NUDO-203583 format. One record per atom (N, C-alpha, C): residue number from 0; atom name; x, y, z. Coordinates in steps of 0.02 Angstrom, whole numbers, plus 32768, in hexadecimal, padded with zeros to 4 digits. Example, Ala and Ser with C-alpha at 12.3 -4.5 7.8 and 13.67 -1.06 7.14 Angstrom:
<sites>
 volum vogu    u    v    w
     0    N 8294 7EE4 8186
     0   CA 8267 7F1F 8186
     0    C 8294 7F5B 8186
     1    N 8282 7F90 8162
     1   CA 82AC 7FCB 8165
     1    C 8285 8002 818A
</sites>
This chain:
<sites>
 volum vogu    u    v    w
     0    N 802A 7FC9 8005
     0   CA 8002 800C 8002
     0    C 802A 8041 7FF6
     1    N 8018 805F 7FD0
     1   CA 8041 80A7 7FBF
     1    C 8031 80CE 8015
     2    N 8070 80F7 8032
     2   CA 8050 8122 8059
     2    C 8049 815F 8042
     3    N 8004 816B 8079
     3   CA 7FF5 81BC 8049
     3    C 801D 81EB 806E
     4    N 802B 8233 8068
     4   CA 804B 8272 807D
     4    C 8062 8274 80C9
     5    N 8098 8271 80DA
     5   CA 809E 8284 812B
     5    C 80C8 82C0 8130
     6    N 80B1 82FE 8108
     6   CA 80E0 832B 810B
     6    C 80B0 8368 80D3
     7    N 80BB 83AD 810F
     7   CA 80B2 83E3 80D4
     7    C 80BD 8422 80DD
     8    N 80AE 845B 80C5
     8   CA 80E7 84A5 80BD
     8    C 80CD 84D3 8102
     9    N 8109 84E3 80F8
     9   CA 80F3 851B 8130
     9    C 80AF 854B 8109
    10    N 8070 8564 8113
    10   CA 804D 8592 80EB
    10    C 8039 85C4 8110
    11    N 8042 85F5 80EC
    11   CA 804A 864B 80F9
    11    C 8018 8681 80C9
    12    N 7FDF 8687 80ED
    12   CA 7FAA 86AB 80C5
    12    C 7FB9 86E6 80BC
    13    N 7FC9 871D 8097
    13   CA 7FCD 8766 808B
    13    C 7F73 8773 807D
    14    N 7F57 87A3 80A5
    14   CA 7F21 87C5 809C
    14    C 7F3A 8812 808E
    15    N 7F3D 8824 8062
    15   CA 7F63 8870 804C
    15    C 7F58 8888 7FFB
    16    N 7F6C 88C4 7FF6
    16   CA 7F62 88DA 7FB8
    16    C 7F97 88CB 7F8C
    17    N 7F8D 88D0 7F47
    17   CA 7FB3 88D5 7F0A
    17    C 7FD6 88FD 7F09
    18    N 8028 88FF 7EF4
    18   CA 804A 8928 7ED9
    18    C 806D 890E 7E83
    19    N 803E 892A 7E60
    19   CA 8059 8932 7E10
    19    C 808B 8932 7E1A
    20    N 80C2 894F 7E2D
    20   CA 811D 8959 7E30
    20    C 8142 8927 7E44
    21    N 8111 8909 7E77
    21   CA 8133 88BA 7E8F
    21    C 8164 88BF 7ECE
    22    N 8169 890C 7EDE
    22   CA 8184 8916 7F2D
    22    C 818B 8909 7F67
    23    N 8132 8921 7F70
    23   CA 810C 8914 7FAF
    23    C 80D0 88E8 7FA3
    24    N 809A 88DE 7FCF
    24   CA 8067 88BA 7FC0
    24    C 807A 886D 7FB7
    25    N 803F 8859 7FB3
    25   CA 8045 8813 7F9F
    25    C 807E 8810 7F83
    26    N 808A 8829 7F4F
    26   CA 80CD 8817 7F21
    26    C 8105 8802 7F4C
    27    N 810A 8835 7F84
    27   CA 814C 8832 7FAD
    27    C 8145 87FD 7FE9
    28    N 80FE 87F2 7FEE
    28   CA 80E8 87C1 801E
    28    C 8111 8779 8004
    29    N 80F9 876D 7FB4
    29   CA 80F1 8731 7FB0
    29    C 8145 8713 7FB5
    30    N 816C 8750 7F95
    30   CA 81B4 873F 7F7F
    30    C 81D7 8738 7FD8
    31    N 81B7 874C 800C
    31   CA 81D9 8757 8050
    31    C 81C7 8708 8055
    32    N 817C 86F2 8050
    32   CA 8178 86A7 8062
    32    C 81BB 8685 8059
    33    N 8198 868C 7FF2
    33   CA 81CD 864D 7FD0
    33    C 8218 8655 7FFC
    34    N 8231 869D 7FFE
    34   CA 826E 8689 8010
    34    C 828F 8674 8054
    35    N 825C 866A 808C
    35   CA 8261 8655 80BE
    35    C 8242 8614 80CE
    36    N 8239 85F0 808D
    36   CA 8219 859F 8093
    36    C 81E0 8596 8098
    37    N 81AF 85CC 8092
    37   CA 816C 85B1 809D
    37    C 8145 85B6 8055
    38    N 80F7 858D 805C
    38   CA 80E5 8596 802B
    38    C 80A9 85D4 8037
    39    N 80AE 85FC 8009
    39   CA 8085 864C 8018
    39    C 803A 8648 7FED
    40    N 800F 8668 8003
    40   CA 7FCF 867A 7FE0
    40    C 7FB9 86AD 7FE8
    41    N 7F7A 86C4 7FCC
    41   CA 7F65 8709 7FD1
    41    C 7F16 8715 7FCD
    42    N 7F03 8748 7FE9
    42   CA 7ECC 8758 7FE6
    42    C 7EDB 87AA 7FD9
    43    N 7EB8 87B3 7F99
    43   CA 7ECE 880D 7F80
    43    C 7E99 882F 7FA6
    44    N 7E9E 886C 7FB9
    44   CA 7E7C 8893 7FD1
    44    C 7E54 88CD 7FA2
    45    N 7E9B 88E0 7F88
    45   CA 7E95 891E 7F52
    45    C 7ED6 890E 7F2A
    46    N 7EC4 8928 7EDE
    46   CA 7EEC 893B 7EBD
    46    C 7F18 896B 7EB0
    47    N 7F49 8975 7EB4
    47   CA 7F56 89CC 7EAA
    47    C 7F93 89D5 7E5F
    48    N 7F8C 8A09 7E45
    48   CA 7FBB 8A13 7E0D
    48    C 7FEA 8A3A 7E2A
    49    N 8023 8A2C 7E27
    49   CA 8063 8A4F 7E4C
    49    C 80A6 8A25 7E36
    50    N 80D0 8A5B 7E3C
    50   CA 810D 8A42 7E2E
    50    C 8143 8A4C 7E6F
    51    N 8183 8A63 7E47
    51   CA 81C1 8A8D 7E8C
    51    C 81B2 8AD1 7E8A
    52    N 818F 8AE8 7E74
    52   CA 816E 8B39 7E78
    52    C 8134 8B4B 7EA2
    53    N 8112 8B13 7E9C
    53   CA 80C5 8B1F 7ECB
    53    C 8088 8AEB 7EBC
    54    N 8054 8B12 7EE1
    54   CA 8017 8AE7 7EDC
    54    C 7FDE 8B12 7E93
    55    N 7FD5 8AEB 7E66
    55   CA 7FBA 8B20 7E36
    55    C 7F7F 8B1D 7E3D
    56    N 7F4C 8AE6 7E5C
    56   CA 7F1C 8AC8 7E5E
    56    C 7F15 8A9F 7E92
    57    N 7ED4 8A9B 7EB5
    57   CA 7ED2 8A5C 7EE1
    57    C 7E6A 8A38 7EB6
    58    N 7E6B 89EE 7EB7
    58   CA 7E38 89CC 7EA6
    58    C 7E22 89A2 7EDD
    59    N 7DE5 89B7 7EFD
    59   CA 7DE5 8984 7F3E
    59    C 7DA8 8939 7F1D
    60    N 7DC3 890F 7F27
    60   CA 7D9F 88CB 7F2D
    60    C 7D61 88C9 7F61
    61    N 7D29 88AC 7F46
    61   CA 7CFB 88A6 7F66
    61    C 7D07 8874 7FAF
    62    N 7CDA 8895 7FD9
    62   CA 7CEB 8862 8013
    62    C 7CDB 8830 800E
    63    N 7CB4 8820 7FE8
    63   CA 7C72 87EE 7FD6
    63    C 7CC2 87B1 7FBF
    64    N 7CDD 87D2 7F83
    64   CA 7D0B 87A8 7F66
    64    C 7D59 879C 7F8C
    65    N 7D5E 87C6 7FAE
    65   CA 7D93 87B9 7FF2
    65    C 7D8E 8784 8008
    66    N 7D4B 8784 8026
    66   CA 7D43 8738 8055
    66    C 7D2C 8717 8048
    67    N 7D1A 870B 7FFA
    67   CA 7D25 86D1 7FD6
    67    C 7D72 86A0 7FB0
    68    N 7D9B 86CC 7FBB
    68   CA 7DE7 86C7 7FA5
    68    C 7E07 86B2 7FF8
    69    N 7DEA 86CA 802D
    69   CA 7DFB 86A4 8065
    69    C 7DE4 8679 8072
    70    N 7DA3 866A 8060
    70   CA 7D95 8620 8060
    70    C 7DB7 85EA 8044
    71    N 7DB9 85F1 8005
    71   CA 7DD5 85CD 7FE4
    71    C 7E14 85BB 7FEC
    72    N 7E3E 85EB 8006
    72   CA 7E82 85C9 8021
    72    C 7E90 85B0 8065
    73    N 7E57 85C5 8094
    73   CA 7E63 85A0 80C7
    73    C 7E3B 856F 80CF
    74    N 7E05 8552 80AD
    74   CA 7DD1 8511 80A7
    74    C 7E04 84DE 8092
    75    N 7E2E 84E0 805D
    75   CA 7E55 84A9 803A
    75    C 7E95 84A4 803B
    76    N 7EAF 84EF 804D
    76   CA 7EFF 84E2 8065
    76    C 7F0E 84E0 80AF
    77    N 7EFC 8516 80CB
    77   CA 7EF3 8511 8100
    77    C 7F40 8558 811F
    78    N 7F48 8561 815B
    78   CA 7F6B 859A 8164
    78    C 7F99 85A6 81A9
    79    N 7FC0 859E 81AC
    79   CA 8009 85AA 81D4
    79    C 7FED 85F4 8215
    80    N 7FFE 8612 81D6
    80   CA 8003 8663 81D5
    80    C 7FE3 868B 81B6
    81    N 7FC9 86CA 81D9
    81   CA 7FB0 8704 8198
    81    C 7FE6 8743 81AE
    82    N 7FF3 8760 817A
    82   CA 7FFB 879A 817B
    82    C 7FC7 87D1 815D
    83    N 7FBA 87F8 817E
    83   CA 7F85 8833 8162
    83    C 7FAB 8869 8146
    84    N 7FA9 888A 8116
    84   CA 7FBC 88D5 80FD
    84    C 7F86 88FC 80F9
    85    N 7F81 890E 80B2
    85   CA 7F40 8955 80A7
    85    C 7F07 893D 80A3
    86    N 7EEC 894C 80DC
    86   CA 7E89 8947 80F2
    86    C 7E7C 897E 80F4
    87    N 7E5F 89A7 80A4
    87   CA 7E64 89E9 8097
    87    C 7E18 89F8 80AB
    88    N 7DDA 89D1 80C0
    88   CA 7DA2 89F0 80C4
    88    C 7D93 89B4 8112
    89    N 7D4E 89E0 8139
    89   CA 7D3B 89B5 8180
    89    C 7D14 8977 8148
    90    N 7CFC 8964 811E
    90   CA 7CF0 892D 8113
    90    C 7D12 88F8 8103
    91    N 7D56 8909 80EE
    91   CA 7D71 88D7 80DF
    91    C 7D8D 88D2 8131
    92    N 7D9F 88F7 8158
    92   CA 7DC6 88D9 8194
    92    C 7D96 88B1 81C1
    93    N 7D50 88C0 81B9
    93   CA 7D1E 8884 81C5
    93    C 7D21 884D 81A9
    94    N 7D12 883D 8173
    94   CA 7D30 880F 8162
    94    C 7D59 87D1 8179
    95    N 7D97 87F4 817C
    95   CA 7DDA 87E3 8199
    95    C 7DD8 87CD 81E2
    96    N 7DC2 87F3 8202
    96   CA 7DA7 87D0 8247
    96    C 7D70 87AF 823C
    97    N 7D43 87A4 821E
    97   CA 7D1D 8767 8218
    97    C 7D43 8725 8210
    98    N 7D72 871F 81E0
    98   CA 7D9B 86F1 81BA
    98    C 7DCB 86D5 8201
    99    N 7DEE 8703 8225
    99   CA 7E10 86F5 8256
    99    C 7DEB 86E0 8296
   100    N 7DA9 86E2 82A1
   100   CA 7D85 86C1 82D5
   100    C 7D5D 8696 829D
   101    N 7D49 8673 826F
   101   CA 7D22 8646 8260
   101    C 7D4C 8613 824A
   102    N 7D85 862A 8226
   102   CA 7DC8 85EC 821B
   102    C 7DF7 85DD 8266
   103    N 7DF8 8616 8297
   103   CA 7E2C 860F 82CA
   103    C 7E61 8614 8298
   104    N 7E86 8637 8275
   104   CA 7EBB 8645 826C
   104    C 7EF8 8664 829B
   105    N 7F32 8645 829A
   105   CA 7F5C 8641 82CE
   105    C 7F99 8682 82AA
   106    N 7FA4 8686 82D3
   106   CA 7FF0 86B2 82C2
   106    C 7FEB 86E8 8297
   107    N 7FB5 871A 82A7
   107   CA 7FA6 8745 828E
   107    C 7FD8 877E 828F
   108    N 7FFF 8795 8245
   108   CA 8039 87C1 8262
   108    C 8004 8805 822C
   109    N 7FF1 8842 8260
   109   CA 7FD2 8874 8240
   109    C 7FF9 88BD 822E
   110    N 8013 88CA 81F8
   110   CA 802C 8906 81ED
   110    C 7FFF 893D 81C4
   111    N 7FFC 8958 81F8
   111   CA 7FCB 899C 81D9
   111    C 7FE0 89CC 81A8
   112    N 7FD7 89A9 817A
   112   CA 7FEB 89E1 8127
   112    C 7FBC 8A2D 8129
   113    N 7FD2 8A60 813E
   113   CA 7FA9 8A7C 812D
   113    C 7FCE 8AC8 80F9
   114    N 8012 8AD0 80F9
   114   CA 801B 8AF2 80D6
   114    C 8062 8ACC 80B4
   115    N 8062 8AD0 8077
   115   CA 809C 8AAC 8033
   115    C 80EC 8AD2 8055
   116    N 8124 8AB8 8033
   116   CA 8153 8ACF 803F
   116    C 8165 8B1E 8021
   117    N 812A 8B10 7FE2
   117   CA 8137 8B5F 7FB0
   117    C 8109 8B99 7FEE
   118    N 80FC 8B78 8017
   118   CA 80B5 8BBA 8046
   118    C 8083 8BA8 8030
   119    N 8064 8B87 800B
   119   CA 802B 8B86 7FEA
   119    C 8003 8B50 801C
   120    N 7FBB 8B7E 8020
   120   CA 7F8F 8B5B 8061
   120    C 7F73 8B1B 803C
   121    N 7F68 8AE8 805E
   121   CA 7F50 8AB6 8058
   121    C 7F0F 8A8E 8060
   122    N 7F0E 8AB3 80A9
   122   CA 7EB8 8A9F 80CC
   122    C 7EA2 8AF1 80DE
   123    N 7E54 8AD1 80DE
   123   CA 7E30 8AFE 80EB
   123    C 7E2E 8B11 812D
   124    N 7E18 8B47 814E
   124   CA 7E2E 8B5E 8185
   124    C 7DEE 8B3F 81B1
   125    N 7DBC 8B2F 81AF
   125   CA 7D87 8B14 81D0
   125    C 7D76 8AB7 81D6
   126    N 7DC8 8AAF 81A6
   126   CA 7DD9 8A71 81B4
   126    C 7E01 8A5D 81ED
   127    N 7E2C 8A9C 81F8
   127   CA 7E63 8A89 822A
   127    C 7E3E 8A70 8274
   128    N 7E00 8A9E 8295
   128   CA 7DD2 8A76 82D3
   128    C 7DC2 8A29 82D1
   129    N 7DAC 8A1E 829C
   129   CA 7D7C 89E2 8289
   129    C 7DC7 899A 8284
   130    N 7E01 89B9 8265
   130   CA 7E44 898A 826C
   130    C 7E56 8988 82B3
   131    N 7E59 89AD 82DD
   131   CA 7E74 89A9 8320
   131    C 7E2B 8999 8351
   132    N 7E06 8990 832F
   132   CA 7DCA 897A 837E
   132    C 7DC1 891C 8365
   133    N 7DC7 891A 8319
   133   CA 7DB7 88DB 8301
   133    C 7E0C 88A5 82FE
   134    N 7E2E 88D6 82F4
   134   CA 7E72 8890 82DE
   134    C 7EAB 88B4 8301
   135    N 7EB6 88D1 832A
   135   CA 7EE1 88E3 8367
   135    C 7EE2 88AB 83A7
   136    N 7E9F 8886 83BA
   136   CA 7E8D 8865 83F1
   136    C 7EA9 881D 83CD
   137    N 7E90 8804 838C
   137   CA 7E9F 87B8 8369
   137    C 7EDA 87C1 8338
   138    N 7F12 87F1 833B
   138   CA 7F4F 87EB 831C
   138    C 7F98 87DA 8362
   139    N 7FC5 87A8 8349
   139   CA 7FF6 8789 8367
   139    C 8011 87CB 837D
   140    N 8022 87FE 8341
   140   CA 802E 883A 8351
   140    C 803F 884F 8319
   141    N 804B 88A3 832D
   141   CA 802A 88D3 82F9
   141    C 8082 88FC 82F4
   142    N 808C 8904 82AD
   142   CA 80CE 8925 82AA
   142    C 80C2 8967 828A
   143    N 80C1 8997 82AB
   143   CA 80B7 89D2 829C
   143    C 80EC 8A0C 8281
   144    N 8105 8A23 8266
   144   CA 814B 8A58 8260
   144    C 811D 8A8A 826B
   145    N 815F 8ABC 827A
   145   CA 8151 8AF1 82A1
   145    C 8111 8B27 828F
   146    N 80FB 8B1B 8245
   146   CA 80F1 8B59 8224
   146    C 8080 8B30 823D
   147    N 8088 8AFF 8241
   147   CA 8046 8ACF 8243
   147    C 8049 8AD2 8285
   148    N 807D 8ACA 82BA
   148   CA 806C 8AC9 82F3
   148    C 805F 8B12 8317
   149    N 8071 8B4D 82F8
   149   CA 8064 8B86 8317
   149    C 800C 8B88 82FB
   150    N 800E 8B83 82B0
   150   CA 7FBA 8B7F 82B0
   150    C 7F7B 8B56 82EA
   151    N 7F9D 8B19 82F2
   151   CA 7F6E 8AF0 8334
   151    C 7F7B 8B1F 836E
   152    N 7F98 8B36 838A
   152   CA 7FA0 8B32 83BC
   152    C 7F88 8B90 83CA
   153    N 7F92 8BC3 8387
   153   CA 7F8A 8BEE 8391
   153    C 7FAF 8C33 8399
   154    N 7FF1 8C2A 8394
   154   CA 801C 8C3E 8399
   154    C 805A 8C38 837A
   155    N 80A5 8C54 8389
   155   CA 80D9 8C4F 8366
   155    C 80FD 8C1A 83B3
   156    N 8143 8BFC 837B
   156   CA 815A 8BC9 839A
   156    C 81A5 8BFF 8394
   157    N 81CB 8C24 83CA
   157   CA 820D 8C43 83B3
   157    C 823C 8C2D 83D3
   158    N 825C 8C07 83A8
   158   CA 829A 8BD5 83D7
   158    C 8296 8B93 83EB
   159    N 82C8 8B90 83EA
   159   CA 82DD 8B25 840E
   159    C 82B4 8B42 8454
   160    N 82C9 8B65 8487
   160   CA 82A2 8B54 84C0
   160    C 8264 8B6B 84CD
   161    N 822F 8B84 848A
   161   CA 81FE 8B74 8473
   161    C 81C9 8B2B 8479
   162    N 8208 8B0C 845E
   162   CA 81E2 8AD2 8441
   162    C 81B0 8A8C 8463
   163    N 81F2 8A92 84B0
   163   CA 81BF 8A6B 84E9
   163    C 817C 8A73 84E0
   164    N 816C 8AC3 8509
   164   CA 812C 8ACB 8521
   164    C 80F9 8AD3 84F3
   165    N 8124 8ADC 849A
   165   CA 80ED 8AD3 846B
   165    C 80E7 8A9B 8478
   166    N 810A 8A57 8461
   166   CA 80F6 8A0B 8467
   166    C 80BC 89FE 84AE
   167    N 80CF 8A2F 84CD
   167   CA 807E 8A13 850B
   167    C 8068 8A33 8505
   168    N 8055 8A7E 84C8
   168   CA 8000 8A8B 84BD
   168    C 7FDF 8A65 8494
   169    N 8010 8A3E 845C
   169   CA 7FED 8A0C 8426
   169    C 7FE3 89D0 8449
   170    N 7FFA 89B4 846D
   170   CA 7FF2 8975 84A9
   170    C 7F99 8996 84C4
   171    N 7FA2 89E1 84D8
   171   CA 7F58 89EC 850B
   171    C 7F1C 89EB 84DA
   172    N 7F33 89DF 849D
   172   CA 7EF4 89E4 8460
   172    C 7EDA 89B1 8455
   173    N 7F04 896B 846C
   173   CA 7EF3 8927 8477
   173    C 7F0E 88F5 844F
   174    N 7F47 88FB 843C
   174   CA 7F77 88D7 8412
   174    C 7F80 88AB 8437
   175    N 7FA0 886D 8426
   175   CA 7FBF 8845 8470
   175    C 7FFC 8844 8455
   176    N 8023 886A 8425
   176   CA 8062 8879 8432
   176    C 8077 88AB 83EE
   177    N 80A4 88CD 83F1
   177   CA 80BB 88FD 83CF
   177    C 80FE 88FA 83AC
   178    N 8112 8905 836A
   178   CA 8152 890D 8360
   178    C 8146 8956 8342
   179    N 8175 897D 8360
   179   CA 816D 89C7 8343
   179    C 81AB 89DB 8339
   180    N 819F 89F1 82E5
   180   CA 81F0 89E4 82C7
   180    C 8207 8A3E 82C4
   181    N 822A 8A32 82D8
   181   CA 825E 8A84 82D9
   181    C 827F 8A96 82A5
   182    N 827F 8A81 826D
   182   CA 829C 8A89 8235
   182    C 82BC 8ACF 8228
   183    N 826E 8AE9 8220
   183   CA 825B 8B37 820E
   183    C 8284 8B73 823C
   184    N 829D 8B60 827C
   184   CA 82D6 8B8A 828E
   184    C 82F6 8B8C 8274
   185    N 832C 8BD0 829B
   185   CA 8369 8BE1 8270
   185    C 8398 8BC3 82B0
   186    N 83CA 8BB9 827B
   186   CA 840B 8B83 82AC
   186    C 8436 8B55 8286
   187    N 8475 8B3C 828D
   187   CA 847E 8B02 826F
   187    C 8471 8AC6 827E
   188    N 844E 8AC4 82BD
   188   CA 8434 8A80 82D9
   188    C 83E1 8A86 82D4
   189    N 83D3 8A3C 82B1
   189   CA 8380 8A31 82B7
   189    C 835D 8A17 82FB
   190    N 8340 8A3D 831F
   190   CA 831A 8A0F 834B
   190    C 82D8 89E7 835B
   191    N 82C0 89B5 8360
   191   CA 8277 89B8 836C
   191    C 8280 89A3 83B1
   192    N 8235 898A 83B9
   192   CA 8227 897A 83F9
   192    C 81E6 8951 83EC
   193    N 81F0 8901 8403
   193   CA 81CA 88E3 8406
   193    C 81AB 88CE 8448
   194    N 8173 88DD 845E
   194   CA 8144 88D9 84AB
   194    C 810B 88A7 84A8
   195    N 811A 887C 84DC
   195   CA 80C6 885D 84DE
   195    C 809C 8868 850F
   196    N 806A 8838 8511
   196   CA 8043 883B 853C
   196    C 804D 8831 857F
   197    N 8071 87FE 8588
   197   CA 80A9 87F0 85D1
   197    C 80D3 8823 85E8
   198    N 80E1 8858 85AF
   198   CA 8111 8886 85DB
   198    C 8153 8884 85CC
   199    N 8158 884C 858F
   199   CA 81AB 8842 858E
   199    C 81C4 8870 8551
   200    N 81DF 888E 855A
   200   CA 81FE 88BF 8522
   200    C 824D 88AE 84FC
   201    N 8254 88B5 84D5
   201   CA 8288 8898 84B5
   201    C 8298 88DF 8473
   202    N 82CA 8907 847D
   202   CA 82ED 8933 8448
   202    C 831E 8914 841C
   203    N 8300 8929 83EA
   203   CA 8337 8907 83BC
   203    C 8356 893D 8397
   204    N 8389 894D 8382
   204   CA 83C7 897D 8364
   204    C 83F1 8943 832D
   205    N 83F8 8973 82F8
   205   CA 8421 8979 82B4
   205    C 8435 89AB 82A7
   206    N 846C 899D 8277
   206   CA 8487 89CD 8250
   206    C 8463 89F1 8221
   207    N 8446 8A27 8212
   207   CA 842A 8A40 81EA
   207    C 8452 8A40 8196
   208    N 8423 8A17 8177
   208   CA 8437 8A0A 8125
   208    C 842C 8A4E 80ED
   209    N 8445 8A85 80E9
   209   CA 843C 8AAF 80B7
   209    C 8427 8A92 8063
   210    N 83EB 8AA4 8041
   210   CA 83E6 8A86 800A
   210    C 83A0 8A96 7FFD
   211    N 83A0 8AA1 7FCA
   211   CA 8338 8AC5 7F9A
   211    C 831E 8A88 7F8A
   212    N 833B 8A4C 7F9D
   212   CA 8322 8A19 7F90
   212    C 82FA 89E8 7FE1
   213    N 82CE 8A23 7FEF
   213   CA 82AE 89FC 8037
   213    C 8265 89F7 8018
   214    N 8258 89F5 7FDC
   214   CA 81FC 89E8 7FE2
   214    C 81D7 89AA 7FEF
   215    N 81AD 89AB 8007
   215   CA 81A2 8954 8033
   215    C 81D0 8957 8070
   216    N 81E6 8974 809E
   216   CA 8204 8951 80B9
   216    C 81D3 894E 8105
   217    N 819D 8963 80F8
   217   CA 816B 894D 8135
   217    C 8151 8909 812C
   218    N 812B 891B 80E3
   218   CA 8110 88D5 80D0
   218    C 8152 8890 80E6
   219    N 8178 88A0 80C6
   219   CA 81B6 8867 80BF
   219    C 81CC 8857 8108
   220    N 81BD 8885 8146
   220   CA 81D1 8869 817F
   220    C 819D 884D 81B0
   221    N 8156 886E 81A2
   221   CA 8128 8853 81B3
   221    C 811A 880B 818D
   222    N 8128 87F8 815F
   222   CA 8122 87AD 813B
   222    C 8152 877F 8165
   223    N 8199 87A3 8161
   223   CA 81BB 8764 816D
   223    C 81B4 875C 81C4
   224    N 8195 877F 81DC
   224   CA 8173 876D 8225
   224    C 8157 8748 822A
   225    N 811D 8736 81F6
   225   CA 80F0 870A 81DC
   225    C 80EE 86D0 81C8
   226    N 8126 86CB 81A7
   226   CA 814D 868D 8181
   226    C 8166 8663 81C6
   227    N 8198 867A 81FE
   227   CA 81B9 866B 8234
   227    C 8192 8656 825C
   228    N 815C 867A 825D
   228   CA 8124 8675 8291
   228    C 80F9 8618 827D
   229    N 80F3 8617 8232
   229   CA 80D8 85DF 821D
   229    C 810A 85A1 8221
   230    N 814F 85A8 822C
   230   CA 819A 8583 821B
   230    C 818D 8561 8266
   231    N 8167 8588 8285
   231   CA 8165 856D 82DD
   231    C 819E 8595 8310
   232    N 81B9 85DE 830D
   232   CA 81C8 860B 832E
   232    C 8199 8628 8353
   233    N 81C3 8634 838F
   233   CA 81A6 865C 83CE
   233    C 818D 869B 83B1
   234    N 8173 86CE 83D2
   234   CA 8178 8709 8390
   234    C 81B1 8741 83A3
   235    N 81D7 872F 83EE
   235   CA 820A 875F 83DB
   235    C 8251 872C 83BA
   236    N 825B 8702 83AE
   236   CA 8282 86DE 8380
   236    C 826D 86E1 8331
   237    N 8220 86E4 8338
   237   CA 820E 8701 82DE
   237    C 821D 873E 82D5
   238    N 821E 8776 8303
   238   CA 821A 87CB 830D
   238    C 826C 87C8 82EA
   239    N 8296 87A0 8314
   239   CA 82E6 87AC 8315
   239    C 82F5 877E 82C6
   240    N 82E4 8750 82AF
   240   CA 82ED 8748 8262
   240    C 82D6 876D 8234
   241    N 8292 877B 8243
   241   CA 8275 87B1 8206
   241    C 82AA 87E4 81F2
   242    N 82C6 8813 8248
   242   CA 82E5 883D 8237
   242    C 8324 8824 8203
   243    N 8345 8800 8222
   243   CA 8390 87E7 81F8
   243    C 8380 87C8 81AD
   244    N 8342 87C5 819F
   244   CA 8344 879E 815B
   244    C 833C 87F3 813B
   245    N 82FD 8826 8154
   245   CA 82F2 8862 811D
   245    C 8346 8885 812C
   246    N 8364 8879 8165
   246   CA 839B 88A7 815A
   246    C 83BE 8887 8128
   247    N 83D4 8848 8104
   247   CA 83E9 8834 80D7
   247    C 83D1 883F 80A2
   248    N 8393 8841 80A7
   248   CA 8379 8844 8059
   248    C 8378 88A2 8050
   249    N 8378 88C9 807F
   249   CA 838A 8909 8063
   249    C 83D5 8908 8057
   250    N 8412 88ED 806B
   250   CA 8461 88F3 8071
   250    C 8459 88E7 802E
   251    N 843B 88AD 8006
   251   CA 843E 8899 7FCA
   251    C 841A 88C1 7F7F
   252    N 83FA 88F9 7FAC
   252   CA 83DC 890C 7F6F
   252    C 8404 895D 7F61
   253    N 843B 8960 7F8E
   253   CA 8445 89BF 7F92
   253    C 8452 89D7 7F5C
   254    N 8484 89A5 7F33
   254   CA 84A9 89C9 7EF1
   254    C 8478 89A6 7E99
   255    N 8440 899A 7EA2
   255   CA 8412 8986 7E83
   255    C 83E1 89BB 7E6A
   256    N 83C9 89C5 7E30
   256   CA 8398 89F8 7E23
   256    C 835E 89D8 7E03
   257    N 831F 89E8 7E14
   257   CA 82D0 89B8 7E08
   257    C 82BF 8A09 7E07
   258    N 82A8 8A2E 7DC2
   258   CA 827D 8A56 7DB3
   258    C 82B0 8A84 7DCA
   259    N 8287 8AD9 7DE1
   259   CA 82A5 8AFD 7DD8
   259    C 829C 8B16 7E24
   260    N 8276 8B22 7E3C
   260   CA 8261 8B11 7E8B
   260    C 827C 8AE6 7EC7
   261    N 824E 8ADE 7EF1
   261   CA 8261 8AA4 7F2D
   261    C 825A 8A6F 7F0F
   262    N 82A8 8A50 7F12
   262   CA 8297 89F5 7EEF
   262    C 8287 89CB 7F2A
   263    N 8289 898A 7F1B
   263   CA 827C 895A 7F54
   263    C 82B8 893C 7F6B
   264    N 829B 890C 7F84
   264   CA 82E0 88EA 7F9E
   264    C 82F8 88BC 7F78
   265    N 8328 8896 7F98
   265   CA 832F 8866 7F60
   265    C 8323 8811 7F9F
   266    N 82E1 880E 7F90
   266   CA 82C6 87D5 7FBE
   266    C 82EE 878E 7FAE
   267    N 8301 877E 7F7F
   267   CA 8318 8745 7F70
   267    C 8367 8729 7F6F
   268    N 8389 875E 7F9D
   268   CA 83C6 8767 7F9E
   268    C 83E7 871F 7FCA
   269    N 83BB 86F8 7FF1
   269   CA 83D7 86C3 8006
   269    C 83AF 868E 8016
   270    N 837D 866F 7FE0
   270   CA 8342 8661 8005
   270    C 835C 860D 8007
   271    N 8310 85F2 802E
   271   CA 831A 85B3 8043
   271    C 82EB 856E 8029
   272    N 8307 852E 8030
   272   CA 82D2 8515 8002
   272    C 8288 8514 8033
   273    N 8253 84ED 8019
   273   CA 821F 84FD 802B
   273    C 8207 84C2 8064
   274    N 81F4 84E3 8096
   274   CA 81FA 84C2 80EB
   274    C 81B5 8490 80F3
   275    N 81C8 845D 810B
   275   CA 819B 8419 810F
   275    C 818C 8413 815F
   276    N 814A 8423 815E
   276   CA 8142 8402 819B
   276    C 8125 83CD 81A0
   277    N 810E 83A7 81F0
   277   CA 80DF 8379 81E2
   277    C 808D 836D 81C7
   278    N 8078 8345 81AC
   278   CA 8036 834C 8194
   278    C 8018 8336 81DB
   279    N 7FED 8382 81EE
   279   CA 7FA7 8370 822D
   279    C 7F6E 83AA 8222
   280    N 7F52 8394 823B
   280   CA 7F02 83BD 8243
   280    C 7F2F 8401 825C
   281    N 7F13 8434 8234
   281   CA 7F23 8480 824D
   281    C 7EE7 84AA 8230
   282    N 7EF5 84ED 823D
   282   CA 7EB7 8519 8213
   282    C 7EAE 8524 81C0
   283    N 7E78 8518 81BE
   283   CA 7E53 84FD 8180
   283    C 7E4E 84C0 8175
</sites>
């Protein structure tokens, strides 16, 4: 008798917007999942017309069709981790919250995408309140940058010394863990703060990499965290490994030109084979 399958891939679902330029959004997510040895899937929330110079158009996917995409993927293939990106409307947020609860989706990483690298606004103002209420408590970690964090807490974050207090405020909004990214602060060192609801606080620092090719860094980092969670890492380890990956991808792209504006990272600088896990019951 032929033995049936005994293994499966580590599966990560990106629920996010599409970047026609390939540097951010679901395109960056899929590249990241593949580079870190995971099987990537998508449920697209919106199409964007964009390149390295900016966003020229956004076309939202109807919430019912977003729901259909999630159902199709989860009910057949299953999910080990979820990355949430561009969720531009309250109805889209509500579909995602329903899916997390209905399917008990694990290891949800929320990147509260609000502003593109080019400065283009990607989320409606009325959506922010719904995002906080519905998804902060459901996510394993949120990963705002300084601009997004300032929008969420209602004031600017001035200096590295203010990161801890801002992380406390974000946790107070209902998040279970916060990775506050300090890359937009000046200085030769980049400092991020990981704060968990247990009170455990980790400060992660690295040398700043000067580059014009930084488009999609937030998408890539959150995707890398989700990938490592899917592979079985605990949150602090997943964050550290994800930071190491993104630093490598940034460094490998410094001397490359793609387009006339903010180019992408080099997601494929050190790919690993697709990882296999024991076949067992899981989400979906």
